[in-house]
CHARMM-style PDB file with segment names, atoms N, HN, CA, C and O in Angstrom:
ATOM      1  N   MET     1      23.574  12.651  15.130  1.00  0.00      PROA
ATOM      2  CA  MET     1      24.901  12.214  14.576  1.00  0.00      PROA
ATOM      3  C   MET     1      25.915  13.535  14.584  1.00  0.00      PROA
ATOM      4  O   MET     1      25.493  14.669  14.357  1.00  0.00      PROA
ATOM      5  N   ILE     2      27.145  13.272  14.841  1.00  0.00      PROA
ATOM      6  HN  ILE     2      27.488  12.351  15.025  1.00  0.00      PROA
ATOM      7  CA  ILE     2      28.070  14.093  14.998  1.00  0.00      PROA
ATOM      8  C   ILE     2      28.987  14.098  13.904  1.00  0.00      PROA
ATOM      9  O   ILE     2      29.666  13.079  13.774  1.00  0.00      PROA
ATOM     10  N   LEU     3      29.155  15.056  13.066  1.00  0.00      PROA
ATOM     11  HN  LEU     3      28.603  15.883  13.171  1.00  0.00      PROA
ATOM     12  CA  LEU     3      30.051  15.020  11.842  1.00  0.00      PROA
ATOM     13  C   LEU     3      31.604  15.392  12.279  1.00  0.00      PROA
ATOM     14  O   LEU     3      31.837  16.262  13.119  1.00  0.00      PROA
ATOM     15  N   ILE     4      32.382  14.821  11.778  1.00  0.00      PROA
ATOM     16  HN  ILE     4      32.193  14.115  11.095  1.00  0.00      PROA
ATOM     17  CA  ILE     4      33.725  14.950  11.924  1.00  0.00      PROA
ATOM     18  C   ILE     4      34.346  15.951  11.231  1.00  0.00      PROA
ATOM     19  O   ILE     4      34.969  16.900  11.707  1.00  0.00      PROA
ATOM     20  N   ASP     5      34.124  15.664   9.960  1.00  0.00      PROA
ATOM     21  HN  ASP     5      33.618  14.894   9.573  1.00  0.00      PROA
ATOM     22  CA  ASP     5      34.835  16.659   9.005  1.00  0.00      PROA
ATOM     23  C   ASP     5      34.039  16.698   7.698  1.00  0.00      PROA
ATOM     24  O   ASP     5      32.860  16.354   7.616  1.00  0.00      PROA
ATOM     25  N   GLU     6      34.840  17.178   6.609  1.00  0.00      PROA
ATOM     26  HN  GLU     6      35.798  17.458   6.675  1.00  0.00      PROA
ATOM     27  CA  GLU     6      34.122  17.395   5.448  1.00  0.00      PROA
ATOM     28  C   GLU     6      33.928  15.699   4.831  1.00  0.00      PROA
ATOM     29  O   GLU     6      32.845  15.258   4.446  1.00  0.00      PROA
ATOM     30  N   LYS     7      34.923  15.091   4.842  1.00  0.00      PROA
ATOM     31  HN  LYS     7      35.803  15.449   5.155  1.00  0.00      PROA
ATOM     32  CA  LYS     7      34.943  13.610   4.274  1.00  0.00      PROA
ATOM     33  C   LYS     7      33.751  13.037   4.812  1.00  0.00      PROA
ATOM     34  O   LYS     7      32.892  12.655   4.017  1.00  0.00      PROA
ATOM     35  N   HSD     8      33.541  12.901   6.213  1.00  0.00      PROA
ATOM     36  HN  HSD     8      34.239  13.210   6.859  1.00  0.00      PROA
ATOM     37  CA  HSD     8      32.731  12.316   6.739  1.00  0.00      PROA
ATOM     38  C   HSD     8      31.098  12.860   6.442  1.00  0.00      PROA
ATOM     39  O   HSD     8      30.118  12.119   6.362  1.00  0.00      PROA
ATOM     40  N   LEU     9      31.103  14.025   6.336  1.00  0.00      PROA
ATOM     41  HN  LEU     9      31.899  14.627   6.401  1.00  0.00      PROA
ATOM     42  CA  LEU     9      29.710  14.723   5.784  1.00  0.00      PROA
ATOM     43  C   LEU     9      29.374  14.216   4.500  1.00  0.00      PROA
ATOM     44  O   LEU     9      28.195  13.972   4.244  1.00  0.00      PROA
ATOM     45  N   ARG    10      30.448  13.994   3.500  1.00  0.00      PROA
ATOM     46  HN  ARG    10      31.406  14.193   3.708  1.00  0.00      PROA
ATOM     47  CA  ARG    10      30.008  13.599   2.333  1.00  0.00      PROA
ATOM     48  C   ARG    10      29.647  11.918   2.153  1.00  0.00      PROA
ATOM     49  O   ARG    10      28.810  11.476   1.366  1.00  0.00      PROA
ATOM     50  N   VAL    11      30.452  11.147   3.039  1.00  0.00      PROA
ATOM     51  HN  VAL    11      31.131  11.506   3.679  1.00  0.00      PROA
ATOM     52  CA  VAL    11      29.866   9.781   2.972  1.00  0.00      PROA
ATOM     53  C   VAL    11      28.347   9.681   3.615  1.00  0.00      PROA
ATOM     54  O   VAL    11      27.576   8.820   3.192  1.00  0.00      PROA
ATOM     55  N   VAL    12      28.009  10.470   4.510  1.00  0.00      PROA
ATOM     56  HN  VAL    12      28.636  11.169   4.853  1.00  0.00      PROA
ATOM     57  CA  VAL    12      26.567  10.288   5.246  1.00  0.00      PROA
ATOM     58  C   VAL    12      25.701  11.044   4.262  1.00  0.00      PROA
ATOM     59  O   VAL    12      24.515  10.713   4.268  1.00  0.00      PROA
ATOM     60  N   ILE    13      26.140  12.193   3.243  1.00  0.00      PROA
ATOM     61  HN  ILE    13      27.103  12.461   3.238  1.00  0.00      PROA
ATOM     62  CA  ILE    13      25.107  12.462   2.482  1.00  0.00      PROA
ATOM     63  C   ILE    13      24.888  11.562   1.167  1.00  0.00      PROA
ATOM     64  O   ILE    13      23.839  11.484   0.527  1.00  0.00      PROA
ATOM     65  N   ALA    14      26.162  10.863   0.884  1.00  0.00      PROA
ATOM     66  HN  ALA    14      27.014  10.926   1.404  1.00  0.00      PROA
ATOM     67  CA  ALA    14      26.029   9.918  -0.096  1.00  0.00      PROA
ATOM     68  C   ALA    14      25.305   8.644   0.164  1.00  0.00      PROA
ATOM     69  O   ALA    14      24.680   8.030  -0.700  1.00  0.00      PROA
ATOM     70  N   SER    15      25.425   8.289   1.397  1.00  0.00      PROA
ATOM     71  HN  SER    15      25.932   8.788   2.099  1.00  0.00      PROA
ATOM     72  CA  SER    15      24.536   6.997   1.838  1.00  0.00      PROA
ATOM     73  C   SER    15      23.090   7.402   2.040  1.00  0.00      PROA
ATOM     74  O   SER    15      22.166   6.657   1.715  1.00  0.00      PROA
ATOM     75  N   PHE    16      22.910   8.608   2.588  1.00  0.00      PROA
ATOM     76  HN  PHE    16      23.661   9.214   2.852  1.00  0.00      PROA
ATOM     77  CA  PHE    16      21.406   8.931   2.458  1.00  0.00      PROA
ATOM     78  C   PHE    16      20.760   9.157   1.287  1.00  0.00      PROA
ATOM     79  O   PHE    16      19.593   8.780   1.179  1.00  0.00      PROA
ATOM     80  N   ILE    17      21.404   9.798   0.240  1.00  0.00      PROA
ATOM     81  HN  ILE    17      22.352  10.103   0.328  1.00  0.00      PROA
ATOM     82  CA  ILE    17      20.889   9.594  -1.242  1.00  0.00      PROA
ATOM     83  C   ILE    17      20.906   8.194  -1.686  1.00  0.00      PROA
ATOM     84  O   ILE    17      19.916   7.853  -2.334  1.00  0.00      PROA
ATOM     85  N   GLU    18      21.612   7.504  -1.526  1.00  0.00      PROA
ATOM     86  HN  GLU    18      22.416   7.781  -0.999  1.00  0.00      PROA
ATOM     87  CA  GLU    18      21.684   6.129  -2.073  1.00  0.00      PROA
ATOM     88  C   GLU    18      20.160   5.399  -1.474  1.00  0.00      PROA
ATOM     89  O   GLU    18      19.334   4.793  -2.157  1.00  0.00      PROA
ATOM     90  N   HSD    19      20.111   5.640  -0.187  1.00  0.00      PROA
ATOM     91  HN  HSD    19      20.782   6.133   0.368  1.00  0.00      PROA
ATOM     92  CA  HSD    19      18.936   4.956   0.400  1.00  0.00      PROA
ATOM     93  C   HSD    19      17.617   5.827   0.081  1.00  0.00      PROA
ATOM     94  O   HSD    19      16.536   5.248  -0.025  1.00  0.00      PROA
ATOM     95  N   SER    20      17.707   7.105  -0.058  1.00  0.00      PROA
ATOM     96  HN  SER    20      18.586   7.576   0.028  1.00  0.00      PROA
ATOM     97  CA  SER    20      16.328   7.686  -0.590  1.00  0.00      PROA
ATOM     98  C   SER    20      16.124   7.488  -1.969  1.00  0.00      PROA
ATOM     99  O   SER    20      14.938   7.605  -2.277  1.00  0.00      PROA
ATOM    100  N   HSD    21      16.995   7.191  -3.037  1.00  0.00      PROA
ATOM    101  HN  HSD    21      17.959   7.096  -2.787  1.00  0.00      PROA
ATOM    102  CA  HSD    21      16.614   6.797  -4.361  1.00  0.00      PROA
ATOM    103  C   HSD    21      16.473   5.454  -4.610  1.00  0.00      PROA
ATOM    104  O   HSD    21      15.631   5.162  -5.459  1.00  0.00      PROA
ATOM    105  N   TRP    22      17.192   4.405  -3.994  1.00  0.00      PROA
ATOM    106  HN  TRP    22      17.877   4.643  -3.305  1.00  0.00      PROA
ATOM    107  CA  TRP    22      17.266   3.042  -4.258  1.00  0.00      PROA
ATOM    108  C   TRP    22      16.430   2.301  -3.418  1.00  0.00      PROA
ATOM    109  O   TRP    22      15.724   1.361  -3.783  1.00  0.00      PROA
ATOM    110  N   GLU    23      16.527   2.755  -2.261  1.00  0.00      PROA
ATOM    111  HN  GLU    23      17.101   3.518  -1.965  1.00  0.00      PROA
ATOM    112  CA  GLU    23      15.479   1.848  -1.314  1.00  0.00      PROA
ATOM    113  C   GLU    23      14.219   2.288  -0.536  1.00  0.00      PROA
ATOM    114  O   GLU    23      13.438   1.483  -0.029  1.00  0.00      PROA
ATOM    115  N   ARG    24      14.090   3.574  -0.484  1.00  0.00      PROA
ATOM    116  HN  ARG    24      14.725   4.228  -0.896  1.00  0.00      PROA
ATOM    117  CA  ARG    24      12.905   4.012  -0.037  1.00  0.00      PROA
ATOM    118  C   ARG    24      11.737   4.551  -0.801  1.00  0.00      PROA
ATOM    119  O   ARG    24      11.815   5.470  -1.616  1.00  0.00      PROA
ATOM    120  N   ASN    25      10.620   3.891  -0.465  1.00  0.00      PROA
ATOM    121  HN  ASN    25      10.556   3.144   0.197  1.00  0.00      PROA
ATOM    122  CA  ASN    25       9.209   4.353  -1.475  1.00  0.00      PROA
ATOM    123  C   ASN    25       8.872   5.710  -1.158  1.00  0.00      PROA
ATOM    124  O   ASN    25       8.926   6.208  -0.034  1.00  0.00      PROA
ATOM    125  N   HSD    26       8.490   6.325  -2.308  1.00  0.00      PROA
ATOM    126  HN  HSD    26       8.445   5.921  -3.221  1.00  0.00      PROA
ATOM    127  CA  HSD    26       8.009   7.715  -2.128  1.00  0.00      PROA
ATOM    128  C   HSD    26       6.560   7.749  -2.535  1.00  0.00      PROA
ATOM    129  O   HSD    26       6.213   7.206  -3.583  1.00  0.00      PROA
ATOM    130  N   GLN    27       5.486   8.515  -1.561  1.00  0.00      PROA
ATOM    131  HN  GLN    27       5.768   8.956  -0.709  1.00  0.00      PROA
ATOM    132  CA  GLN    27       4.302   8.602  -1.800  1.00  0.00      PROA
ATOM    133  C   GLN    27       4.011   9.470  -3.054  1.00  0.00      PROA
ATOM    134  O   GLN    27       3.015   9.233  -3.738  1.00  0.00      PROA
ATOM    135  N   GLY    28       4.755  10.338  -3.320  1.00  0.00      PROA
ATOM    136  HN  GLY    28       5.564  10.531  -2.765  1.00  0.00      PROA
ATOM    137  CA  GLY    28       4.317  11.287  -4.297  1.00  0.00      PROA
ATOM    138  C   GLY    28       4.469  10.863  -5.679  1.00  0.00      PROA
ATOM    139  O   GLY    28       4.025  11.422  -6.681  1.00  0.00      PROA
ATOM    140  N   ILE    29       5.201   9.731  -5.592  1.00  0.00      PROA
ATOM    141  HN  ILE    29       5.562   9.276  -4.778  1.00  0.00      PROA
ATOM    142  CA  ILE    29       5.311   9.075  -7.065  1.00  0.00      PROA
ATOM    143  C   ILE    29       4.685   7.627  -7.230  1.00  0.00      PROA
ATOM    144  O   ILE    29       5.052   6.759  -8.022  1.00  0.00      PROA
ATOM    145  N   GLY    30       3.713   7.566  -6.352  1.00  0.00      PROA
ATOM    146  HN  GLY    30       3.415   8.272  -5.709  1.00  0.00      PROA
ATOM    147  CA  GLY    30       2.914   6.187  -6.386  1.00  0.00      PROA
ATOM    148  C   GLY    30       3.605   5.108  -5.617  1.00  0.00      PROA
ATOM    149  O   GLY    30       3.652   3.981  -6.111  1.00  0.00      PROA
ATOM    150  N   ILE    31       4.243   5.390  -4.245  1.00  0.00      PROA
ATOM    151  HN  ILE    31       4.205   6.305  -3.844  1.00  0.00      PROA
ATOM    152  CA  ILE    31       4.723   4.436  -3.790  1.00  0.00      PROA
ATOM    153  C   ILE    31       5.942   3.606  -4.520  1.00  0.00      PROA
ATOM    154  O   ILE    31       6.152   2.413  -4.300  1.00  0.00      PROA
ATOM    155  N   ALA    32       6.626   4.325  -5.320  1.00  0.00      PROA
ATOM    156  HN  ALA    32       6.456   5.294  -5.499  1.00  0.00      PROA
ATOM    157  CA  ALA    32       7.570   3.769  -5.978  1.00  0.00      PROA
ATOM    158  C   ALA    32       8.915   4.432  -5.690  1.00  0.00      PROA
ATOM    159  O   ALA    32       9.008   5.467  -5.030  1.00  0.00      PROA
ATOM    160  N   LEU    33      10.006   3.747  -6.247  1.00  0.00      PROA
ATOM    161  HN  LEU    33       9.931   2.906  -6.783  1.00  0.00      PROA
ATOM    162  CA  LEU    33      11.342   4.094  -5.978  1.00  0.00      PROA
ATOM    163  C   LEU    33      11.770   5.094  -6.996  1.00  0.00      PROA
ATOM    164  O   LEU    33      11.296   5.001  -8.128  1.00  0.00      PROA
ATOM    165  N   ILE    34      12.628   6.053  -6.708  1.00  0.00      PROA
ATOM    166  HN  ILE    34      13.013   6.128  -5.788  1.00  0.00      PROA
ATOM    167  CA  ILE    34      13.074   7.214  -7.784  1.00  0.00      PROA
ATOM    168  C   ILE    34      13.772   6.324  -8.612  1.00  0.00      PROA
ATOM    169  O   ILE    34      13.316   6.222  -9.751  1.00  0.00      PROA
ATOM    170  N   GLU    35      14.810   5.619  -8.323  1.00  0.00      PROA
ATOM    171  HN  GLU    35      15.181   5.701  -7.398  1.00  0.00      PROA
ATOM    172  CA  GLU    35      15.322   4.806  -9.207  1.00  0.00      PROA
ATOM    173  C   GLU    35      15.223   3.502  -9.085  1.00  0.00      PROA
ATOM    174  O   GLU    35      15.459   3.068  -7.957  1.00  0.00      PROA
ATOM    175  N   ARG    36      14.914   2.657  -9.995  1.00  0.00      PROA
ATOM    176  HN  ARG    36      14.722   3.009 -10.912  1.00  0.00      PROA
ATOM    177  CA  ARG    36      14.555   1.180  -9.873  1.00  0.00      PROA
ATOM    178  C   ARG    36      15.698   0.344 -10.207  1.00  0.00      PROA
ATOM    179  O   ARG    36      16.345   0.630 -11.215  1.00  0.00      PROA
ATOM    180  N   PRO    37      16.005  -0.586  -9.536  1.00  0.00      PROA
ATOM    181  CA  PRO    37      17.043  -1.564  -9.874  1.00  0.00      PROA
ATOM    182  C   PRO    37      16.551  -2.601 -10.876  1.00  0.00      PROA
ATOM    183  O   PRO    37      15.394  -3.015 -10.812  1.00  0.00      PROA
ATOM    184  N   PRO    38      17.379  -3.012 -11.768  1.00  0.00      PROA
ATOM    185  CA  PRO    38      16.946  -4.085 -12.560  1.00  0.00      PROA
ATOM    186  C   PRO    38      16.000  -5.217 -12.134  1.00  0.00      PROA
ATOM    187  O   PRO    38      16.193  -5.664 -11.004  1.00  0.00      PROA
ATOM    188  N   GLU    39      15.095  -5.702 -12.801  1.00  0.00      PROA
ATOM    189  HN  GLU    39      14.938  -5.339 -13.719  1.00  0.00      PROA
ATOM    190  CA  GLU    39      14.112  -6.438 -12.461  1.00  0.00      PROA
ATOM    191  C   GLU    39      14.778  -7.764 -12.151  1.00  0.00      PROA
ATOM    192  O   GLU    39      15.608  -8.201 -12.948  1.00  0.00      PROA
ATOM    193  N   GLN    40      14.439  -8.510 -10.929  1.00  0.00      PROA
ATOM    194  HN  GLN    40      13.764  -8.155 -10.282  1.00  0.00      PROA
ATOM    195  CA  GLN    40      14.955  -9.726 -10.515  1.00  0.00      PROA
ATOM    196  C   GLN    40      13.963 -10.613  -9.910  1.00  0.00      PROA
ATOM    197  O   GLN    40      13.007 -10.182  -9.266  1.00  0.00      PROA
ATOM    198  N   THR    41      14.233 -12.088 -10.157  1.00  0.00      PROA
ATOM    199  HN  THR    41      15.010 -12.438 -10.681  1.00  0.00      PROA
ATOM    200  CA  THR    41      13.264 -12.782  -9.497  1.00  0.00      PROA
ATOM    201  C   THR    41      13.606 -13.221  -8.051  1.00  0.00      PROA
ATOM    202  O   THR    41      14.753 -13.547  -7.743  1.00  0.00      PROA
ATOM    203  N   VAL    42      12.587 -13.218  -7.182  1.00  0.00      PROA
ATOM    204  HN  VAL    42      11.655 -12.953  -7.431  1.00  0.00      PROA
ATOM    205  CA  VAL    42      12.958 -13.279  -5.737  1.00  0.00      PROA
ATOM    206  C   VAL    42      12.320 -14.687  -5.361  1.00  0.00      PROA
ATOM    207  O   VAL    42      11.177 -14.994  -5.701  1.00  0.00      PROA
ATOM    208  N   ASP    43      13.112 -15.463  -4.672  1.00  0.00      PROA
ATOM    209  HN  ASP    43      14.040 -15.213  -4.396  1.00  0.00      PROA
ATOM    210  CA  ASP    43      12.935 -16.868  -4.056  1.00  0.00      PROA
ATOM    211  C   ASP    43      11.855 -16.542  -2.691  1.00  0.00      PROA
ATOM    212  O   ASP    43      12.351 -16.335  -1.584  1.00  0.00      PROA
ATOM    213  N   GLY    44      10.778 -16.528  -2.838  1.00  0.00      PROA
ATOM    214  HN  GLY    44      10.375 -16.696  -3.737  1.00  0.00      PROA
ATOM    215  CA  GLY    44       9.680 -16.430  -1.645  1.00  0.00      PROA
ATOM    216  C   GLY    44      10.303 -17.284  -0.477  1.00  0.00      PROA
ATOM    217  O   GLY    44      10.040 -16.860   0.648  1.00  0.00      PROA
ATOM    218  N   GLY    45      10.992 -18.281  -0.542  1.00  0.00      PROA
ATOM    219  HN  GLY    45      11.206 -18.626  -1.456  1.00  0.00      PROA
ATOM    220  CA  GLY    45      11.280 -19.116   0.686  1.00  0.00      PROA
ATOM    221  C   GLY    45      12.570 -18.716   1.173  1.00  0.00      PROA
ATOM    222  O   GLY    45      12.971 -19.319   2.168  1.00  0.00      PROA
ATOM    223  N   SER    46      13.409 -17.698   0.609  1.00  0.00      PROA
ATOM    224  HN  SER    46      13.083 -17.208  -0.200  1.00  0.00      PROA
ATOM    225  CA  SER    46      14.811 -17.422   0.961  1.00  0.00      PROA
ATOM    226  C   SER    46      14.790 -16.464   2.114  1.00  0.00      PROA
ATOM    227  O   SER    46      13.930 -15.585   2.051  1.00  0.00      PROA
ATOM    228  N   PRO    47      15.610 -16.478   3.188  1.00  0.00      PROA
ATOM    229  CA  PRO    47      15.563 -15.740   4.337  1.00  0.00      PROA
ATOM    230  C   PRO    47      15.823 -14.219   4.053  1.00  0.00      PROA
ATOM    231  O   PRO    47      16.564 -13.759   3.185  1.00  0.00      PROA
ATOM    232  N   VAL    48      15.167 -13.631   4.835  1.00  0.00      PROA
ATOM    233  HN  VAL    48      14.564 -14.004   5.540  1.00  0.00      PROA
ATOM    234  CA  VAL    48      15.105 -12.008   4.883  1.00  0.00      PROA
ATOM    235  C   VAL    48      16.634 -11.514   5.445  1.00  0.00      PROA
ATOM    236  O   VAL    48      17.095 -12.016   6.469  1.00  0.00      PROA
ATOM    237  N   THR    49      17.306 -10.574   4.742  1.00  0.00      PROA
ATOM    238  HN  THR    49      16.931 -10.166   3.909  1.00  0.00      PROA
ATOM    239  CA  THR    49      18.500 -10.033   5.321  1.00  0.00      PROA
ATOM    240  C   THR    49      18.230  -8.667   5.505  1.00  0.00      PROA
ATOM    241  O   THR    49      17.374  -8.055   4.865  1.00  0.00      PROA
ATOM    242  N   CYS    50      19.032  -8.127   6.470  1.00  0.00      PROA
ATOM    243  HN  CYS    50      19.728  -8.623   6.990  1.00  0.00      PROA
ATOM    244  CA  CYS    50      19.059  -6.526   6.680  1.00  0.00      PROA
ATOM    245  C   CYS    50      20.340  -5.898   6.355  1.00  0.00      PROA
ATOM    246  O   CYS    50      21.413  -6.325   6.781  1.00  0.00      PROA
ATOM    247  N   ARG    51      20.205  -4.802   5.538  1.00  0.00      PROA
ATOM    248  HN  ARG    51      19.333  -4.454   5.192  1.00  0.00      PROA
ATOM    249  CA  ARG    51      21.621  -3.804   5.117  1.00  0.00      PROA
ATOM    250  C   ARG    51      21.175  -2.662   5.864  1.00  0.00      PROA
ATOM    251  O   ARG    51      20.204  -1.943   5.625  1.00  0.00      PROA
ATOM    252  N   SER    52      22.202  -2.571   7.016  1.00  0.00      PROA
ATOM    253  HN  SER    52      22.991  -3.155   7.209  1.00  0.00      PROA
ATOM    254  CA  SER    52      22.147  -1.251   7.824  1.00  0.00      PROA
ATOM    255  C   SER    52      23.341  -0.352   7.477  1.00  0.00      PROA
ATOM    256  O   SER    52      24.444  -0.866   7.290  1.00  0.00      PROA
ATOM    257  N   ARG    53      23.150   1.035   7.380  1.00  0.00      PROA
ATOM    258  HN  ARG    53      22.254   1.453   7.532  1.00  0.00      PROA
ATOM    259  CA  ARG    53      24.040   1.973   7.118  1.00  0.00      PROA
ATOM    260  C   ARG    53      23.939   3.111   8.087  1.00  0.00      PROA
ATOM    261  O   ARG    53      22.865   3.354   8.638  1.00  0.00      PROA
ATOM    262  N   LEU    54      24.866   3.718   8.282  1.00  0.00      PROA
ATOM    263  HN  LEU    54      25.738   3.521   7.834  1.00  0.00      PROA
ATOM    264  CA  LEU    54      24.939   4.926   9.154  1.00  0.00      PROA
ATOM    265  C   LEU    54      24.592   4.623  10.602  1.00  0.00      PROA
ATOM    266  O   LEU    54      23.890   5.335  11.320  1.00  0.00      PROA
ATOM    267  N   GLY    55      25.202   3.421  10.957  1.00  0.00      PROA
ATOM    268  HN  GLY    55      25.772   2.843  10.374  1.00  0.00      PROA
ATOM    269  CA  GLY    55      25.010   3.152  12.355  1.00  0.00      PROA
ATOM    270  C   GLY    55      23.698   2.656  12.864  1.00  0.00      PROA
ATOM    271  O   GLY    55      23.245   2.679  14.008  1.00  0.00      PROA
ATOM    272  N   GLY    56      23.058   2.082  11.458  1.00  0.00      PROA
ATOM    273  HN  GLY    56      23.425   2.063  10.528  1.00  0.00      PROA
ATOM    274  CA  GLY    56      21.899   1.589  11.918  1.00  0.00      PROA
ATOM    275  C   GLY    56      20.774   2.648  11.797  1.00  0.00      PROA
ATOM    276  O   GLY    56      19.657   2.180  12.014  1.00  0.00      PROA
ATOM    277  N   LEU    57      20.811   3.843  11.529  1.00  0.00      PROA
ATOM    278  HN  LEU    57      21.719   4.224  11.353  1.00  0.00      PROA
ATOM    279  CA  LEU    57      19.886   4.664  11.108  1.00  0.00      PROA
ATOM    280  C   LEU    57      19.069   4.542   9.866  1.00  0.00      PROA
ATOM    281  O   LEU    57      17.951   5.055   9.819  1.00  0.00      PROA
ATOM    282  N   LEU    58      19.525   3.952   8.957  1.00  0.00      PROA
ATOM    283  HN  LEU    58      20.433   3.535   8.995  1.00  0.00      PROA
ATOM    284  CA  LEU    58      19.117   3.551   7.407  1.00  0.00      PROA
ATOM    285  C   LEU    58      19.171   2.033   7.374  1.00  0.00      PROA
ATOM    286  O   LEU    58      20.225   1.405   7.476  1.00  0.00      PROA
ATOM    287  N   LYS    59      17.963   1.476   7.224  1.00  0.00      PROA
ATOM    288  HN  LYS    59      17.107   1.986   7.142  1.00  0.00      PROA
ATOM    289  CA  LYS    59      17.858  -0.136   7.126  1.00  0.00      PROA
ATOM    290  C   LYS    59      17.212  -0.357   5.997  1.00  0.00      PROA
ATOM    291  O   LYS    59      16.395   0.463   5.577  1.00  0.00      PROA
ATOM    292  N   ARG    60      17.495  -1.522   5.338  1.00  0.00      PROA
ATOM    293  HN  ARG    60      18.158  -2.189   5.680  1.00  0.00      PROA
ATOM    294  CA  ARG    60      16.691  -2.045   4.188  1.00  0.00      PROA
ATOM    295  C   ARG    60      16.844  -3.594   4.212  1.00  0.00      PROA
ATOM    296  O   ARG    60      17.915  -4.198   4.169  1.00  0.00      PROA
ATOM    297  N   TYR    61      15.454  -4.201   4.297  1.00  0.00      PROA
ATOM    298  HN  TYR    61      14.584  -3.710   4.332  1.00  0.00      PROA
ATOM    299  CA  TYR    61      15.109  -5.459   4.325  1.00  0.00      PROA
ATOM    300  C   TYR    61      14.898  -6.145   2.962  1.00  0.00      PROA
ATOM    301  O   TYR    61      14.188  -5.571   2.136  1.00  0.00      PROA
ATOM    302  N   HSD    62      15.445  -7.298   2.676  1.00  0.00      PROA
ATOM    303  HN  HSD    62      16.022  -7.764   3.347  1.00  0.00      PROA
ATOM    304  CA  HSD    62      15.084  -7.896   1.391  1.00  0.00      PROA
ATOM    305  C   HSD    62      15.509  -9.280   1.426  1.00  0.00      PROA
ATOM    306  O   HSD    62      16.332  -9.703   2.238  1.00  0.00      PROA
ATOM    307  N   ARG    63      14.967  -9.950   0.579  1.00  0.00      PROA
ATOM    308  HN  ARG    63      14.299  -9.606  -0.081  1.00  0.00      PROA
ATOM    309  CA  ARG    63      15.132 -11.418   0.205  1.00  0.00      PROA
ATOM    310  C   ARG    63      16.142 -11.642  -0.549  1.00  0.00      PROA
ATOM    311  O   ARG    63      16.319 -10.713  -1.337  1.00  0.00      PROA
ATOM    312  N   ALA    64      17.006 -12.621  -0.661  1.00  0.00      PROA
ATOM    313  HN  ALA    64      16.862 -13.376  -0.021  1.00  0.00      PROA
ATOM    314  CA  ALA    64      18.069 -13.040  -1.731  1.00  0.00      PROA
ATOM    315  C   ALA    64      17.153 -13.251  -2.974  1.00  0.00      PROA
ATOM    316  O   ALA    64      15.945 -13.482  -2.928  1.00  0.00      PROA
ATOM    317  N   THR    65      17.960 -13.128  -4.147  1.00  0.00      PROA
ATOM    318  HN  THR    65      18.941 -12.941  -4.184  1.00  0.00      PROA
ATOM    319  CA  THR    65      17.469 -13.266  -5.424  1.00  0.00      PROA
ATOM    320  C   THR    65      17.670 -14.528  -5.904  1.00  0.00      PROA
ATOM    321  O   THR    65      18.770 -15.026  -5.667  1.00  0.00      PROA
ATOM    322  N   ALA    66      16.676 -15.321  -6.673  1.00  0.00      PROA
ATOM    323  HN  ALA    66      15.782 -14.916  -6.865  1.00  0.00      PROA
ATOM    324  CA  ALA    66      17.128 -16.534  -7.014  1.00  0.00      PROA
ATOM    325  C   ALA    66      18.050 -16.707  -8.222  1.00  0.00      PROA
ATOM    326  OT1 ALA    66      18.461 -17.825  -8.530  1.00  0.00      PROA
TER     327      ALA     66
END
């Protein structure tokens, strides 16, 4: 990744921190998220969608909530 300026660097860092805290499981804390979103019921039959950031470097797959 080539960073253009300080603003671009800040956007990249913010995206990575959001991904790391809200979307990526961590082994050191029992395969849990650092910050957990509110509990939601998930419909097992709903389609899986992908949220991609930073040009596809960070991806999150999830089902739509009921």
